[in-house]
C-alpha positions in Angstrom: 0.2 0.2 0.3 1.6 3.4 -1.0 2.5 5.9 1.4 0.3 8.4 2.2 1.7 12.1 -0.1 1.9 14.3 3.6 2.7 17.9 3.0 6.2 19.3 4.3 4.2 21.0 6.7 2.7 18.4 8.4 6.0 18.1 10.5 5.6 21.3 12.0 2.1 20.3 13.2 2.6 19.4 16.7 -0.7 20.0 18.7 -1.7 21.1 21.6 -0.7 19.3 25.6 -3.2 21.9 27.1 -6.3 21.3 24.9 -5.7 17.9 24.7 -5.8 17.1 28.9 -9.7 18.5 28.0 -10.2 15.2 26.2 -8.5 13.3 29.0 -10.4 15.1 32.0 -13.3 14.3 30.0 -12.9 10.6 30.5 -12.3 10.2 34.2 -14.9 9.0 36.2 -13.0 10.2 39.8 -13.7 13.6 40.9 -10.7 15.8 40.1 -9.9 19.7 41.0 -8.8 20.7 37.7 -6.1 23.3 37.3 -5.8 22.6 34.0 -7.3 24.2 31.2 -7.8 28.0 31.2 -11.4 28.4 31.3 -13.9 30.9 33.0 -15.8 29.3 35.9 -19.1 28.0 34.7 -20.5 30.0 37.0 -18.7 33.0 35.4 -20.3 32.3 31.7 -23.4 35.4 32.0 -25.4 32.0 30.5 -29.2 33.9 31.5 -28.1 36.8 29.6 -27.0 35.0 26.7 -30.2 32.8 26.4 -32.1 35.7 27.0 -30.7 37.8 23.9 -30.4 34.5 22.1 -34.2 34.5 22.4 -34.5 37.4 20.8 -31.8 37.6 18.6 -31.6 34.3 17.6 -35.1 33.9 16.4 -34.9 35.0 13.0 -33.5 33.3 9.9 -31.3 35.7 9.0 -29.3 34.8 12.3 -28.3 31.7 10.7 -26.8 33.3 7.3 -23.3 34.1 6.0 -21.6 37.5 7.8 -19.3 39.9 6.1 -16.0 38.6 6.4 -14.7 41.4 8.4 -17.4 41.1 11.3 -21.0 41.9 11.6 -21.4 45.1 11.4 -23.6 45.6 14.2 -20.6 43.5 16.0 -18.4 46.1 14.3 -19.8 48.8 16.1 -20.6 47.5 19.5 -16.9 46.6 19.7 -15.9 50.0 18.5 -18.0 51.6 21.5 -16.7 48.8 24.1 -13.4 50.1 23.0 -13.5 54.1 23.0 -11.5 54.9 25.9 -9.3 52.2 27.0 -5.9 51.5 25.4 -7.2 49.6 22.3 -9.4 52.4 21.2 -9.4 51.8 17.1 -11.1 52.5 13.9 -13.5 50.3 12.2 -10.6 49.8 9.1 -8.3 48.8 11.8 -10.5 46.1 12.8 -11.0 42.3 11.7 -13.1 39.5 13.5 -11.7 36.3 14.1 -13.1 32.9 15.5 -11.2 33.1 18.9 -7.5 34.6 19.2 -6.3 31.1 17.7 -7.2 32.3 14.6 -5.8 35.7 14.6 -2.6 33.6 15.8 -3.2 31.7 12.3 -3.7 35.0 10.1 -0.5 36.8 11.1 1.2 33.4 10.4 -0.5 32.7 7.2 0.0 36.9 5.9 3.8 37.3 7.7 6.3 34.0 8.5 7.4 31.8 5.7 9.4 28.6 6.4 12.3 29.3 8.4 11.6 32.6 9.3 12.6 33.1 13.1 10.2 34.1 15.3 11.0 35.0 19.0 9.0 33.6 21.7 8.3 34.0 25.2 9.8 31.0 27.5 7.7 29.8 28.9 5.4 30.5 26.2 1.4 30.1 25.1 2.8 27.1 23.1 -0.3 27.0 20.9 0.3 30.6 19.7 4.3 29.1 19.4 2.6 25.8 17.6 0.7 28.0 14.4 3.7 29.3 14.2 5.3 26.4 13.6 2.9 25.4 11.5 4.0 27.7 8.8 7.6 26.4 9.0 9.1 29.2 11.1 11.7 28.4 13.6 11.6 29.8 17.0 13.7 31.3 19.2 12.5 31.5 23.1 13.5 33.9 25.8 12.8 33.6 28.8 10.5 35.4 31.4 10.6 36.8 34.7 8.4 38.9 37.4 8.1 41.6 34.7 7.7 39.7 31.6 10.0 38.9 28.8 13.5 39.8 28.9 13.6 42.4 26.3 17.2 43.3 26.9 18.0 39.5 26.2 16.7 39.8 22.6 20.2 41.4 21.0 22.6 38.8 22.5 20.0 35.7 21.7 19.6 36.6 18.0 23.4 36.9 17.4 23.0 39.2 14.0 19.9 37.2 13.4 16.6 39.5 12.2 13.5 37.7 14.0 10.0 38.2 11.4 7.9 38.6 14.3 8.3 38.9 18.1 5.4 36.8 19.4 3.9 38.4 23.1 1.7 38.0 25.7 2.4 41.2 27.8 -0.3 41.4 30.8 -0.8 38.5 33.2 1.4 36.5 30.8 0.1 32.3 30.3 1.2 30.8 31.6 3.0 33.3 34.0 1.1 35.5 34.9 3.3 37.7 34.6 3.1 41.9 33.1 5.6 43.2 30.8 6.9 46.2 32.1 6.0 49.7 30.9 10.2 50.3 30.1 10.3 47.1 28.7 7.2 47.5 26.5 9.0 50.2 25.0 12.2 48.7 24.6 10.3 46.0 23.2 8.7 48.7 20.3 12.4 50.4 20.0 13.9 47.5 19.4 11.2 45.5 16.5 11.6 49.2 14.7 14.8 49.1 14.6 14.9 45.4 12.6 11.5 46.1 11.3 10.3 42.9 12.9 6.3 42.7 13.4 4.8 42.4 17.0 2.5 40.0 17.7 0.6 41.4 20.6 -1.7 38.8 22.1 -3.8 40.2 25.2 -6.8 38.3 26.4 -6.0 39.3 29.3 -6.3 42.9 29.6 -9.3 43.7 31.1 -9.4 40.8 34.1 -7.1 43.3 36.2 -7.6 43.1 39.5 -4.6 44.5 41.4 -2.6 47.3 40.8 -2.7 49.9 37.5 -3.1 49.3 34.2 -0.4 49.9 31.4 -0.6 50.9 28.0 -1.2 48.0 25.6 1.6 47.5 23.2 -1.1 49.1 20.4 -1.3 52.1 22.4 2.2 52.5 23.0 2.5 51.7 18.9 0.2 54.3 18.0 -0.8 52.7 14.8 2.2 51.4 14.1 2.3 48.5 11.2 4.3 46.5 13.0 2.2 46.2 15.7 -0.4 43.1 15.3 -2.8 42.7 18.2 -5.3 39.5 18.8 -8.1 40.3 21.4 -10.9 37.5 22.2 -13.5 37.1 24.3 -12.7 33.8 25.4 -11.7 34.8 28.7 -14.0 37.9 29.5 -17.5 36.4 28.4 -17.0 32.5 27.2 -14.5 30.1 25.2 -17.4 27.9 23.1 -18.1 31.1 21.6 -14.9 31.3 19.4 -14.9 35.3 18.6 -12.3 37.3 19.3 -10.7 40.2 17.0 -7.1 41.6 15.4 -6.5 44.7 14.8 -3.8 45.8 12.7 -2.7 49.0 9.6 -5.8 49.5 7.7 -3.8 48.5 4.7 -3.8 44.3 5.8 -7.4 44.5 6.2 -8.2 43.3 2.5 -5.1 40.7 2.7 -6.9 39.5 6.2 -10.6 39.1 4.6 -8.8 37.3 1.6 -7.1 34.7 4.4 -10.5 34.3 6.2 -11.8 33.5 2.8 -10.1 30.7 2.6 -10.2 29.4 6.0 -13.8 29.9 7.2 -15.8 32.7 5.1 -17.0 34.2 7.6 -16.7 34.2 11.7 -20.1 32.0 13.4 -22.9 34.8 12.9 -25.5 33.4 15.6 -22.1 34.4 18.2 -21.4 37.5 17.0 -25.3 38.6 17.4 -25.2 37.5 20.3 -22.0 39.2 21.4 -23.5 42.1 19.8 -26.6 42.0 22.3 -24.6 41.3 25.5 -22.0 44.5 24.1 -25.0 46.7 23.1 -27.4 45.9 26.1 -24.8 47.5 28.5 -23.6 44.0 30.8 -20.0 43.4 29.7 -18.7 46.4 32.6 -21.3 44.9 35.3 -19.5 41.4 34.2 -16.3 42.7 34.3 -17.0 44.0 37.6 -17.6 40.4 39.0 -15.3 39.0 37.7 -12.4 40.9 38.9 -13.4 41.0 42.2 -14.0 36.3 42.0 -11.0 35.6 40.1 -8.9 38.4 42.9 -10.5 36.1 45.4 -9.7 32.7 44.0 -5.8 33.9 43.6 -5.7 34.7 46.9 -7.2 31.3 48.5 -4.7 29.1 45.9 -1.8 31.5 47.2 -2.6 30.7 50.7 -3.1 27.4 50.2 0.4 27.2 48.4 2.0 28.3 51.2 0.3 26.2 53.4 1.3 23.1 51.6 3.7 24.3 49.1 6.0 26.6 51.0 8.8 24.5 52.0 9.3 23.1 48.7 8.6 25.6 46.1 7.7 29.4 44.6 5.4 31.2 42.6 4.4 34.2 40.8 1.6 36.7 42.1 -0.3 37.9 38.8 -2.1 41.2 39.2 -4.8 39.6 36.9 -5.7 37.3 34.5 -6.4 32.9 35.2 -2.7 32.0 35.7 0.1 31.1 38.7 3.3 29.3 37.8 4.7 27.1 40.1 8.3 26.0 40.4 9.0 23.4 42.5 12.2 23.3 44.3 12.6 18.8 45.6 14.0 17.9 41.8 10.2 16.6 40.9 9.1 15.9 37.1 6.3 17.4 36.9 5.4 15.5 33.6 5.4 12.3 35.8 4.0 14.4 38.8 1.2 14.9 36.4 -0.1 11.4 36.6 0.0 10.6 40.2 -1.9 13.7 40.7 -4.1 13.0 38.4 -4.5 9.9 40.4 -4.5 12.2 43.5 -8.1 13.5 41.8 -6.1 16.8 40.5 -5.2 18.1 37.5 -2.7 20.8 36.4 0.0 21.6 32.7 3.3 20.4 33.6 6.0 23.2 32.3 7.2 21.5 29.2 3.9 21.8 27.4 5.0 25.7 27.6 8.0 25.5 26.0 8.9 24.7 22.5 11.9 22.8 23.3 10.0 20.9 26.8 11.9 23.4 29.4 10.5 24.0 32.9 10.8 20.1 34.1 10.6 21.5 37.9 7.7 23.9 37.3 3.7 23.4 36.4 0.7 25.8 35.7 -2.3 26.6 37.9 -5.7 27.8 37.0 -7.0 29.4 39.6 -9.7 31.2 37.6 -12.1 28.0 37.5 -12.5 27.1 40.9 -13.8 28.1 44.0 -11.8 28.8 46.8 -12.9 25.5 48.9 -11.9 23.3 45.7 -8.4 25.3 45.4 -7.6 24.5 49.2 -8.5 20.5 48.7 -7.0 20.7 45.0 -3.6 22.0 46.5 -3.8 19.4 49.3 -4.2 16.8 47.2 -1.2 18.5 45.1 1.1 18.3 47.9 -0.2 14.3 48.7 1.2 13.7 44.9 4.3 15.4 45.3 5.2 13.6 48.4 4.1 10.3 47.4 6.2 10.8 44.0 9.0 11.2 46.2 9.2 8.7 47.9 8.9 6.3 45.1 
């Protein structure tokens, strides 16, 4: 039987350990505290409001038709209103609605990344993003992250004379570390990108979920319309991930290319979901929803910090995010977190091991925890189980 004639690009289709954990957890039959997926809590999804909007907006046949590729005009208008006065205020000719943030990343790579191009990524990073670049044949360069985000001043040394096509960053409440790129580093990143003519992919799903500290201007705002800044946003973290609606903000010159590229993917973003979000935004529900969620996520992060201090204070250290969904734990006792995952799952707690956030498999001593999706009492129970698993593996 002849071998299948695969395209050369299939070698770059590495998939996602993070997303695969969803299927794995669905197969478990015992009680599991789930710190793995970066999803809003079920109770955080405004399901009743969306249901009421659906009863009105989705009762007409036109809600199930094709939509304009760049986005349904009412959603475009509602988005522009939502962003007015914020660090991401924009204009219609810069805005393209996407099927979630991931499609925004894919559109960027489809337009800008050729095989062999160098793309800088944070380390650790959201590897679904780096996997998208790999699928287009990119070569990746990892740059370490500390409490102030990507260590931007390491870039010239690490590049060693090479010029990156793009620099991929999650600047605010980074996935997986929770770190935020400092204002000084934001300016420096833009300065270096301009000197090289490199694109900056500003992926910011969490910026609206700040529950402590002072807000920073986005790279999109600091760029002041710079065509090198390509901003990717999504409703997945602030409303509901299953809607699969996001947007990109890019130089107006790119909109025709974005439309052409998107028409070769899906023609248009899911129209019923766009209509739901239009009703949600136009009805004035978002701000109250965000106020509630910020307070709750603060409470949950503090609960996770307290539980980690009680159970891991002698063997680990962790980050202290001022918003978003995640914190990053680094063990100091030599335990391999990929091996720990299986033991922990048997004990009834799930997390994502550190190597899932590095294209080269770094961070065997670390793991990501999502605090957003779990109430405080369950957070304490989950961390208790996790320490029990850690001790079992250490004693084995």
